[in-house]
MDTraj code that builds the backbone (N, CA, C; nanometers):
import mdtraj as md
import numpy as np

residues = "ALA ILE SER ALA SER THR GLY ALA LEU LEU TYR VAL LYS SER HIS HIS CYS VAL GLN LYS GLY MET LEU SER ILE GLU ASP PHE VAL GLN VAL ALA GLN THR HIS ASN LEU PRO LEU ILE VAL ASP ALA ALA ALA GLU GLU ASP LEU ARG VAL TRP ALA ALA SER GLY ALA ASP MET VAL ILE TYR SER GLY ALA LYS ALA PHE ASN ALA PRO THR SER GLY PHE ILE THR GLY LYS LYS GLN TRP ILE ALA ALA CYS LYS ALA GLN HIS HIS GLY ILE ALA ARG ALA MET LYS ILE GLY LYS GLU ASN MET VAL GLY LEU VAL TYR ALA LEU GLU HIS TYR HIS GLN GLY GLN LYS GLY VAL THR ALA GLU GLU LEU LEU PRO VAL ALA LYS ALA ILE SER ALA ILE ASN GLY LEU GLN ALA ASP ILE GLU GLN ASP GLU ALA GLY ARG ALA ILE TRP ARG ILE ARG ILE GLN VAL ASN ALA GLN GLU LEU GLY LEU ASP".split()
xyz = np.array([
    [-0.8777, -2.4294, -0.5613],
    [-0.8150, -2.5599, -0.5684],
    [-0.6828, -2.5492, -0.6432],
    [-0.5885, -2.6258, -0.6001],
    [-0.4567, -2.6267, -0.6630],
    [-0.4557, -2.7341, -0.7704],
    [-0.4088, -2.6952, -0.8896],
    [-0.4005, -2.7896, -1.0011],
    [-0.2674, -2.7687, -1.0731],
    [-0.2486, -2.8410, -1.1820],
    [-0.1268, -2.8263, -1.2620],
    [-0.1179, -2.6871, -1.3239],
    [-0.2297, -2.6165, -1.3320],
    [-0.2323, -2.4816, -1.3898],
    [-0.2026, -2.3721, -1.2873],
    [-0.1935, -2.4069, -1.1616],
    [-0.1715, -2.3066, -1.0572],
    [-0.0285, -2.2551, -1.0653],
    [-0.0150, -2.1227, -1.0759],
    [0.1172, -2.0614, -1.0877],
    [0.1713, -2.0076, -0.9569],
    [0.0833, -1.9753, -0.8635],
    [0.1246, -1.9198, -0.7341],
    [0.0041, -1.9204, -0.6415],
    [0.0302, -1.9032, -0.5139],
    [-0.0766, -1.8862, -0.4156],
    [-0.0733, -1.7419, -0.3666],
    [-0.1907, -1.6858, -0.3426],
    [-0.2020, -1.5474, -0.2973],
    [-0.2700, -1.5438, -0.1616],
    [-0.2037, -1.4817, -0.0655],
    [-0.2581, -1.4634, 0.0693],
    [-0.2842, -1.3148, 0.0862],
    [-0.4088, -1.2776, 0.1106],
    [-0.4446, -1.1365, 0.1259],
    [-0.4581, -1.1040, 0.2738],
    [-0.3783, -1.0092, 0.3194],
    [-0.3869, -0.9606, 0.4569],
    [-0.4436, -0.8198, 0.4499],
    [-0.5611, -0.8024, 0.5046],
    [-0.6243, -0.6711, 0.4985],
    [-0.7016, -0.6430, 0.6258],
    [-0.6778, -0.5272, 0.6820],
    [-0.7559, -0.4853, 0.7981],
    [-0.8912, -0.4303, 0.7537],
    [-0.9146, -0.4237, 0.6229],
    [-1.0407, -0.3721, 0.5693],
    [-1.1497, -0.4786, 0.5595],
    [-1.1135, -0.6050, 0.5768],
    [-1.2154, -0.7091, 0.5641],
    [-1.2008, -0.8115, 0.6766],
    [-1.3075, -0.8803, 0.7013],
    [-1.3087, -0.9838, 0.8041],
    [-1.2262, -1.1011, 0.7540],
    [-1.1353, -1.1484, 0.8357],
    [-1.0497, -1.2595, 0.7966],
    [-1.0870, -1.3813, 0.8807],
    [-1.2106, -1.4221, 0.8658],
    [-1.2668, -1.5298, 0.9456],
    [-1.2580, -1.6606, 0.8670],
    [-1.2114, -1.7646, 0.9313],
    [-1.2067, -1.8958, 0.8686],
    [-1.0942, -1.9130, 0.7680],
    [-1.0023, -1.8178, 0.7626],
    [-0.8895, -1.8280, 0.6699],
    [-0.7794, -1.9141, 0.7302],
    [-0.6995, -1.9714, 0.6437],
    [-0.5791, -2.0386, 0.6907],
    [-0.4850, -1.9345, 0.7491],
    [-0.4079, -1.9727, 0.8462],
    [-0.3058, -1.8822, 0.8997],
    [-0.1954, -1.8692, 0.7954],
    [-0.1136, -1.7668, 0.8085],
    [-0.0021, -1.7500, 0.7150],
    [0.0930, -1.8692, 0.7247],
    [0.1109, -1.9230, 0.8445],
    [0.1988, -2.0387, 0.8617],
    [0.1467, -2.1595, 0.7838],
    [0.0155, -2.1832, 0.7904],
    [-0.0446, -2.2939, 0.7152],
    [-0.0361, -2.2686, 0.5654],
    [-0.0553, -2.1432, 0.5247],
    [-0.0482, -2.1081, 0.3829],
    [0.0928, -2.1330, 0.3291],
    [0.1945, -2.0972, 0.4075],
    [0.3336, -2.1213, 0.3685],
    [0.3556, -2.2709, 0.3501],
    [0.3043, -2.3506, 0.4427],
    [0.3204, -2.4958, 0.4345],
    [0.2555, -2.5522, 0.3081],
    [0.1352, -2.5066, 0.2762],
    [0.0652, -2.5524, 0.1552],
    [0.1461, -2.5150, 0.0316],
    [0.1961, -2.3920, 0.0259],
    [0.2751, -2.3473, -0.0892],
    [0.4005, -2.4327, -0.1045],
    [0.4691, -2.4587, 0.0050],
    [0.5913, -2.5390, -0.0008],
    [0.5614, -2.6836, -0.0399],
    [0.4530, -2.7389, 0.0115],
    [0.4140, -2.8761, -0.0218],
    [0.3908, -2.8919, -0.1718],
    [0.3329, -2.7897, -0.2334],
    [0.3009, -2.7944, -0.3767],
    [0.4065, -2.7261, -0.4630],
    [0.5182, -2.6862, -0.4008],
    [0.6277, -2.6209, -0.4720],
    [0.5796, -2.4996, -0.5524],
    [0.4975, -2.4174, -0.4879],
    [0.4431, -2.2972, -0.5510],
    [0.4914, -2.1736, -0.4758],
    [0.5167, -2.0653, -0.5486],
    [0.5510, -1.9417, -0.4779],
    [0.4292, -1.8864, -0.4049],
    [0.4537, -1.8247, -0.2909],
    [0.3471, -1.7630, -0.2128],
    [0.3635, -1.6118, -0.2180],
    [0.2595, -1.5441, -0.2631],
    [0.2563, -1.3981, -0.2692],
    [0.1647, -1.3500, -0.1573],
    [0.2133, -1.2580, -0.0755],
    [0.1302, -1.1971, 0.0282],
    [0.0952, -1.0560, -0.0167],
    [-0.0332, -1.0276, -0.0257],
    [-0.0808, -0.8927, -0.0537],
    [-0.0999, -0.8245, 0.0813],
    [-0.0015, -0.7448, 0.1183],
    [-0.0059, -0.6716, 0.2453],
    [-0.0138, -0.5222, 0.2152],
    [-0.0918, -0.4878, 0.1140],
    [-0.0945, -0.3524, 0.0586],
    [-0.1046, -0.2429, 0.1633],
    [-0.1917, -0.2567, 0.2595],
    [-0.2141, -0.1477, 0.3553],
    [-0.1530, -0.1761, 0.4919],
    [-0.0678, -0.2759, 0.5001],
    [-0.0078, -0.3101, 0.6289],
    [0.1179, -0.2266, 0.6523],
    [0.1398, -0.1887, 0.7761],
    [0.2505, -0.0995, 0.8102],
    [0.3805, -0.1715, 0.8443],
    [0.3742, -0.2967, 0.8818],
    [0.4925, -0.3671, 0.9297],
    [0.5652, -0.4346, 0.8135],
    [0.6816, -0.3820, 0.7783],
    [0.7581, -0.4382, 0.6669],
    [0.8275, -0.5688, 0.7032],
    [0.8454, -0.5941, 0.8297],
    [0.9233, -0.7113, 0.8690],
    [0.8401, -0.8386, 0.8861],
    [0.7221, -0.8266, 0.9423],
    [0.6449, -0.9458, 0.9782],
    [0.6111, -1.0306, 0.8553],
    [0.5739, -0.9683, 0.7466],
    [0.5329, -1.0461, 0.6294],
    [0.6528, -1.0985, 0.5525],
    [0.7608, -1.0229, 0.5494],
    [0.8827, -1.0711, 0.4844],
    [0.9390, -1.1918, 0.5594],
    [0.9223, -1.1941, 0.6913],
    [0.9732, -1.3040, 0.7736],
    [0.8768, -1.4219, 0.7807],
    [0.7612, -1.4101, 0.7183],
    [0.6576, -1.5130, 0.7304],
    [0.6853, -1.6386, 0.6491],
    [0.7798, -1.6305, 0.5567],
    [0.8057, -1.7433, 0.4682],
    [0.7498, -1.7217, 0.3292],
    [0.6878, -1.6063, 0.3064],
    [0.6336, -1.5747, 0.1738],
    [0.7481, -1.5548, 0.0753],
    [0.7210, -1.5840, -0.0506],
    [0.8209, -1.5634, -0.1552],
    [0.8231, -1.4185, -0.2023],
    [0.7078, -1.3534, -0.1999],
    [0.6971, -1.2122, -0.2359],
    [0.5919, -1.1472, -0.1470],
    [0.6144, -1.0199, -0.1144],
    [0.5172, -0.9426, -0.0375],
    [0.4950, -0.8116, -0.1118],
    [0.3686, -0.7793, -0.1349],
    [0.3313, -0.6581, -0.2075],
    [0.2808, -0.5550, -0.1069],
    [0.3334, -0.4328, -0.1174],
    [0.2915, -0.3225, -0.0307],
    [0.2479, -0.2039, -0.1158],
    [0.1581, -0.1247, -0.0620],
    [0.1220, 0.0033, -0.1222],
    [0.2059, 0.1106, -0.0556],
    [0.2635, 0.1988, -0.1351],
    [0.3381, 0.3096, -0.0767],
    [0.2461, 0.4124, -0.0145],
    [0.1298, 0.4317, -0.0752],
    [0.0392, 0.5382, -0.0315],
    [-0.0433, 0.4997, 0.0908],
    [-0.0829, 0.3754, 0.1017],
    [-0.1791, 0.3370, 0.2055],
    [-0.1238, 0.3449, 0.3471],
    [-0.0025, 0.3011, 0.3687],
    [0.0484, 0.2981, 0.5059],
    [0.1780, 0.3757, 0.5259],
    [0.2397, 0.4204, 0.4181],
    [0.3699, 0.4849, 0.4316],
    [0.3693, 0.6322, 0.3927],
    [0.2519, 0.6862, 0.3645],
    [0.2363, 0.8277, 0.3310],
    [0.3158, 0.8691, 0.2077],
    [0.3358, 0.7781, 0.1166],
    [0.4041, 0.8095, -0.0089],
    [0.2996, 0.8464, -0.1141],
    [0.3447, 0.9019, -0.2264],
    [0.2493, 0.9235, -0.3356],
    [0.2022, 0.7882, -0.3899],
    [0.1123, 0.7905, -0.4836],
    [0.0611, 0.6675, -0.5431],
    [0.1780, 0.5835, -0.5931],
    [0.1968, 0.4687, -0.5311],
    [0.3105, 0.3826, -0.5633],
    [0.2920, 0.2496, -0.4922],
    [0.3813, 0.1600, -0.5186],
    [0.3808, 0.0315, -0.4514],
    [0.5156, -0.0340, -0.4702],
    [0.5400, -0.1406, -0.3967],
    [0.6667, -0.2106, -0.4123],
    [0.6500, -0.3562, -0.3712],
    [0.7434, -0.4365, -0.4180],
    [0.7423, -0.5801, -0.3903],
    [0.8747, -0.6154, -0.3239],
    [0.8677, -0.6914, -0.2167],
    [0.9884, -0.7448, -0.1548],
    [0.9820, -0.8964, -0.1694],
    [1.0971, -0.9599, -0.1646],
    [1.0924, -1.1043, -0.1708],
    [1.2197, -1.1692, -0.2180],
    [1.2048, -1.2952, -0.2504],
    [1.3175, -1.3769, -0.2919],
    [1.3628, -1.3364, -0.4315],
    [1.4928, -1.3387, -0.4490],
    [1.5573, -1.2869, -0.5699],
    [1.4967, -1.3419, -0.6993],
    [1.4746, -1.4719, -0.7074],
    [1.4250, -1.5307, -0.8324],
    [1.2867, -1.4775, -0.8687],
    [1.2030, -1.4505, -0.7688],
    [1.0674, -1.4034, -0.7975],
    [1.0664, -1.2545, -0.8284],
    [1.1543, -1.1790, -0.7645],
    [1.1661, -1.0369, -0.7980],
    [1.2191, -1.0237, -0.9407],
    [1.3124, -1.1102, -0.9787],
    [1.3634, -1.1097, -1.1166],
    [1.2504, -1.1383, -1.2152],
    [1.1604, -1.2277, -1.1791],
    [1.0457, -1.2572, -1.2664],
    [0.9564, -1.1341, -1.2809],
    [0.9419, -1.0583, -1.1738],
    [0.8624, -0.9343, -1.1815],
    [0.9290, -0.8330, -1.2735],
    [1.0610, -0.8278, -1.2710],
    [1.1350, -0.7330, -1.3546],
    [1.1221, -0.7655, -1.5030],
    [1.0874, -0.8881, -1.5360],
    [1.0748, -0.9268, -1.6767],
    [0.9722, -0.8405, -1.7486],
    [0.8783, -0.7859, -1.6761],
    [0.7738, -0.7018, -1.7341],
    [0.8248, -0.5614, -1.7667],
    [0.9440, -0.5276, -1.7233],
    [0.9966, -0.3917, -1.7379],
    [0.9873, -0.3390, -1.8812],
    [1.0154, -0.4219, -1.9786],
    [1.0134, -0.3770, -2.1179],
    [0.8864, -0.4188, -2.1912],
    [0.7902, -0.4689, -2.1185],
    [0.6680, -0.5181, -2.1814],
    [0.5586, -0.4139, -2.1885],
    [0.4376, -0.4639, -2.1984],
    [0.3208, -0.3768, -2.2058],
    [0.2905, -0.3167, -2.0691],
    [0.1895, -0.2375, -2.0620],
    [0.1391, -0.1798, -1.9370],
    [0.2197, -0.0599, -1.8899],
    [0.2768, 0.0147, -1.9810],
    [0.3505, 0.1355, -1.9420],
    [0.2628, 0.2267, -1.8568],
    [0.1357, 0.2305, -1.8873],
    [0.0448, 0.3171, -1.8113],
    [0.0341, 0.2744, -1.6652],
    [0.0720, 0.1515, -1.6344],
    [0.0623, 0.1016, -1.4975],
    [0.1904, 0.1253, -1.4174],
    [0.2908, 0.1823, -1.4795],
    [0.4174, 0.2066, -1.4100],
    [0.4195, 0.3502, -1.3590],
    [0.4814, 0.3702, -1.2450],
    [0.4830, 0.5040, -1.1858],
    [0.5984, 0.5863, -1.2416],
    [0.5879, 0.7166, -1.2274],
    [0.6917, 0.8075, -1.2737],
    [0.8005, 0.8274, -1.1698],
    [0.9043, 0.8960, -1.2122],
    [1.0190, 0.9162, -1.1229],
    [0.9843, 0.9985, -0.9994],
    [0.8881, 1.0904, -1.0121],
    [0.8483, 1.1705, -0.8958],
    [0.7878, 1.0815, -0.7872],
    [0.7054, 0.9859, -0.8288],
    [0.6448, 0.8935, -0.7329],
    [0.7497, 0.8017, -0.6713],
    [0.8487, 0.7621, -0.7517],
    [0.9561, 0.6776, -0.6986],
    [1.0345, 0.7515, -0.5908],
    [1.0663, 0.8784, -0.6175],
    [1.1395, 0.9579, -0.5187],
    [1.0551, 0.9741, -0.3922],
    [0.9268, 0.9999, -0.4089],
    [0.8375, 1.0126, -0.2938],
    [0.8306, 0.8849, -0.2122],
    [0.8280, 0.7709, -0.2806],
    [0.8251, 0.6421, -0.2110],
    [0.9546, 0.6192, -0.1337],
    [1.0680, 0.6443, -0.1979],
    [1.1971, 0.6270, -0.1303],
    [1.2047, 0.7171, -0.0070],
    [1.1625, 0.8404, -0.0213],
    [1.1622, 0.9355, 0.0909],
    [1.0742, 0.8835, 0.2050],
    [0.9543, 0.8368, 0.1718],
    [0.8621, 0.7855, 0.2741],
    [0.9207, 0.6633, 0.3449],
    [0.9841, 0.5740, 0.2694],
    [1.0425, 0.4545, 0.3310],
    [1.1633, 0.4888, 0.4180],
    [1.2413, 0.5885, 0.3758],
    [1.3526, 0.6333, 0.4602],
    [1.2997, 0.6856, 0.5935],
    [1.1922, 0.7621, 0.5888],
    [1.1319, 0.8138, 0.7121],
    [1.0742, 0.7002, 0.7963],
    [1.0168, 0.6010, 0.7314],
    [0.9635, 0.4850, 0.8032],
    [1.0761, 0.4161, 0.8811],
    [1.1888, 0.3944, 0.8136],
    [1.3007, 0.3253, 0.8783],
    [1.3641, 0.4084, 0.9893],
    [1.3480, 0.5388, 0.9834],
    [1.3995, 0.6264, 1.0893],
    [1.2989, 0.6394, 1.2037],
    [1.1865, 0.5703, 1.1920],
    [1.0859, 0.5747, 1.2973],
    [0.9886, 0.6897, 1.2854],
    [0.9971, 0.7647, 1.1766],
    [0.9048, 0.8758, 1.1540],
    [0.7855, 0.8228, 1.0764],
    [0.6699, 0.8258, 1.1364],
    [0.5515, 0.7621, 1.0789],
    [0.4607, 0.8567, 1.0010],
    [0.5071, 0.9715, 0.9612],
    [0.4203, 1.0623, 0.8867],
    [0.3758, 1.1791, 0.9717],
    [0.2868, 1.2557, 0.9184],
    [0.2428, 1.3779, 0.9857],
    [0.1311, 1.3494, 1.0850],
    [0.1212, 1.4373, 1.1823],
    [0.0142, 1.4270, 1.2813],
    [-0.1034, 1.5128, 1.2362],
    [-0.2166, 1.4936, 1.3001],
    [-0.3344, 1.5754, 1.2701],
    [-0.3044, 1.7223, 1.2981],
    [-0.2305, 1.7489, 1.4038],
    [-0.1959, 1.8871, 1.4390],
    [-0.1104, 1.9516, 1.3307],
    [-0.0191, 1.8747, 1.2718],
    [0.0663, 1.9290, 1.1658],
    [-0.0133, 1.9592, 1.0391],
    [-0.1214, 1.8866, 1.0172],
    [-0.2045, 1.9094, 0.8988],
    [-0.3014, 2.0261, 0.9158],
    [-0.3266, 2.0651, 1.0390],
    [-0.4263, 2.1686, 1.0665],
    [-0.4030, 2.2989, 0.9899],
    [-0.2820, 2.3560, 0.9869],
    [-0.2637, 2.4804, 0.9114],
    [-0.2910, 2.4640, 0.7617],
    [-0.2572, 2.3478, 0.7081],
    [-0.2827, 2.3221, 0.5658],
    [-0.4329, 2.3153, 0.5408],
    [-0.5037, 2.2430, 0.6264],
    [-0.6494, 2.2317, 0.6117],
    [-0.7163, 2.3684, 0.6243],
    [-0.6691, 2.4497, 0.7184],
    [-0.7263, 2.5842, 0.7354],
    [-0.7023, 2.6698, 0.6117],
    [-0.5827, 2.6618, 0.5555],
    [-0.5507, 2.7406, 0.4360],
    [-0.6374, 2.6984, 0.3179],
    [-0.6594, 2.5695, 0.3034],
    [-0.7450, 2.5207, 0.1948],
    [-0.8884, 2.5662, 0.2168],
    [-0.9365, 2.5551, 0.3392],
    [-1.0745, 2.5947, 0.3706],
    [-1.0970, 2.7448, 0.3526],
    [-0.9904, 2.8229, 0.3573],
    [-1.0026, 2.9677, 0.3372],
    [-1.0285, 3.0029, 0.1907],
    [-1.0114, 2.9075, 0.1027],
    [-1.0360, 2.9290, -0.0402],
    [-1.1845, 2.9104, -0.0665],
    [-1.2438, 3.0092, -0.1305],
    [-1.3867, 3.0047, -0.1622],
    [-1.4208, 2.8766, -0.2384],
    [-1.5179, 2.8028, -0.1889],
    [-1.5649, 2.6819, -0.2559],
    [-1.4962, 2.5538, -0.2132],
    [-1.4001, 2.5639, -0.1220],
    [-1.3299, 2.4443, -0.0758],
    [-1.3481, 2.4277, 0.0747],
    [-1.3625, 2.3048, 0.1171],
    [-1.3716, 2.2719, 0.2594],
    [-1.2774, 2.1550, 0.2853],
    [-1.1816, 2.1738, 0.3746],
    [-1.0845, 2.0696, 0.4065],
    [-1.1068, 2.0198, 0.5487],
    [-1.1114, 1.8899, 0.5634],
    [-1.1278, 1.8274, 0.6946],
    [-1.0169, 1.7253, 0.7138],
    [-0.9681, 1.7161, 0.8357],
    [-0.8648, 1.6187, 0.8688],
    [-0.9337, 1.4913, 0.9141],
    [-0.8930, 1.3798, 0.8541],
    [-0.9548, 1.2510, 0.8869],
    [-0.8478, 1.1486, 0.9205],
    [-0.8808, 1.0651, 1.0153],
    [-0.7924, 0.9547, 1.0508],
    [-0.8182, 0.8379, 0.9566],
    [-0.7155, 0.7588, 0.9350],
    [-0.7259, 0.6375, 0.8553],
    [-0.8469, 0.5553, 0.8986],
    [-0.9167, 0.4984, 0.8028],
    [-1.0399, 0.4240, 0.8297],
    [-1.0200, 0.3084, 0.9268],
    [-0.8983, 0.2551, 0.9322],
    [-0.8717, 0.1412, 1.0204],
    [-0.8302, 0.1851, 1.1606],
    [-0.8291, 0.3160, 1.1847],
    [-0.7955, 0.3658, 1.3169],
    [-0.6469, 0.3795, 1.3436],
    [-0.5651, 0.3600, 1.2398],
    [-0.4207, 0.3750, 1.2577],
    [-0.3854, 0.5231, 1.2663],
    [-0.2663, 0.5536, 1.3120],
    [-0.2224, 0.6930, 1.3267],
    [-0.1766, 0.7491, 1.1923],
    [-0.2627, 0.7384, 1.0938],
    [-0.2372, 0.7933, 0.9607],
    [-0.3453, 0.8973, 0.9365],
    [-0.3031, 1.0198, 0.9071],
    [-0.3964, 1.1313, 0.8929],
    [-0.3952, 1.1834, 0.7505],
    [-0.5120, 1.2220, 0.7033],
    [-0.5268, 1.2735, 0.5672],
    [-0.6154, 1.3970, 0.5696],
    [-0.6021, 1.4771, 0.4644],
    [-0.6925, 1.5904, 0.4473],
    [-0.7909, 1.5538, 0.3370],
    [-0.9186, 1.5599, 0.3693],
    [-1.0241, 1.5369, 0.2698],
    [-1.0729, 1.6745, 0.2257],
    [-1.0713, 1.6964, 0.0955],
    [-1.1130, 1.8256, 0.0413],
    [-1.2444, 1.8081, -0.0328],
    [-1.3428, 1.8863, 0.0073],
    [-1.4721, 1.8872, -0.0616],
    [-1.4794, 2.0136, -0.1464],
    [-1.5254, 1.9948, -0.2688],
    [-1.5387, 2.1064, -0.3620],
    [-1.6864, 2.1386, -0.3766],
    [-1.7217, 2.2637, -0.3529],
    [-1.8590, 2.3097, -0.3720],
    [-1.8666, 2.3683, -0.5125],
    [-1.9113, 2.2864, -0.6062],
    [-1.9147, 2.3263, -0.7471],
    [-2.0004, 2.4503, -0.7685],
    [-2.1092, 2.4606, -0.6961],
    [-2.1991, 2.5754, -0.7120],
    [-2.1286, 2.7047, -0.6696],
    [-2.0598, 2.7005, -0.5558],
    [-1.9871, 2.8189, -0.5084],
    [-1.8777, 2.8609, -0.6053],
    [-1.8194, 2.7635, -0.6729],
    [-1.7120, 2.7926, -0.7672],
    [-1.7638, 2.8245, -0.9070],
    [-1.8955, 2.8186, -0.9243],
    [-1.9539, 2.8465, -1.0554],
    [-1.9286, 2.7363, -1.1564],
    [-1.9165, 2.6142, -1.1081],
    [-1.8882, 2.5004, -1.1963],
    [-2.0122, 2.4176, -1.2270],
    [-2.1270, 2.4610, -1.1781],
    [-2.2515, 2.3867, -1.2043],
    [-2.2953, 2.4022, -1.3473],
])
top = md.Topology()
chain = top.add_chain()
for i, resn in enumerate(residues, 1):
    res = top.add_residue(resn, chain, resSeq=i)
    for name in ("N", "CA", "C"):
        top.add_atom(name, md.element.get_by_symbol(name[0]), res)
traj = md.Trajectory(xyz[None], top)
């Protein structure tokens, strides 16, 4: 429920959960505007950078790692005043929640490739890496597709602690 204490509305878009009976993004935008509240869209694992930014949301949150093949990272796009509000935390607490420069470079690199139409590595490109890892005693590497069926491929590494003498 919206009250005088409500600071923003959050719309979660996730292919990981059933989105049954939810308001559409268009209706959510209308509700936010009617109540003069900023609308934040959590599109963490969504691949399309344009659709949510064009939806009328004030801010859109993305994960760098989930859909863009970047290291652990994330970013926010949106209207200038709300991004400025996010920056206010820059000198505050939660240093442990901020990423390092290596992750920032990885994110920028991944987004540059995204904009060039390069969507990451294929399963075939990962095969030599998986084979090399599996050749190491105690390790087994398997190539897996993204759980949502998107063309995002990862290597899952299983460690056999007993074989490595770690039991």
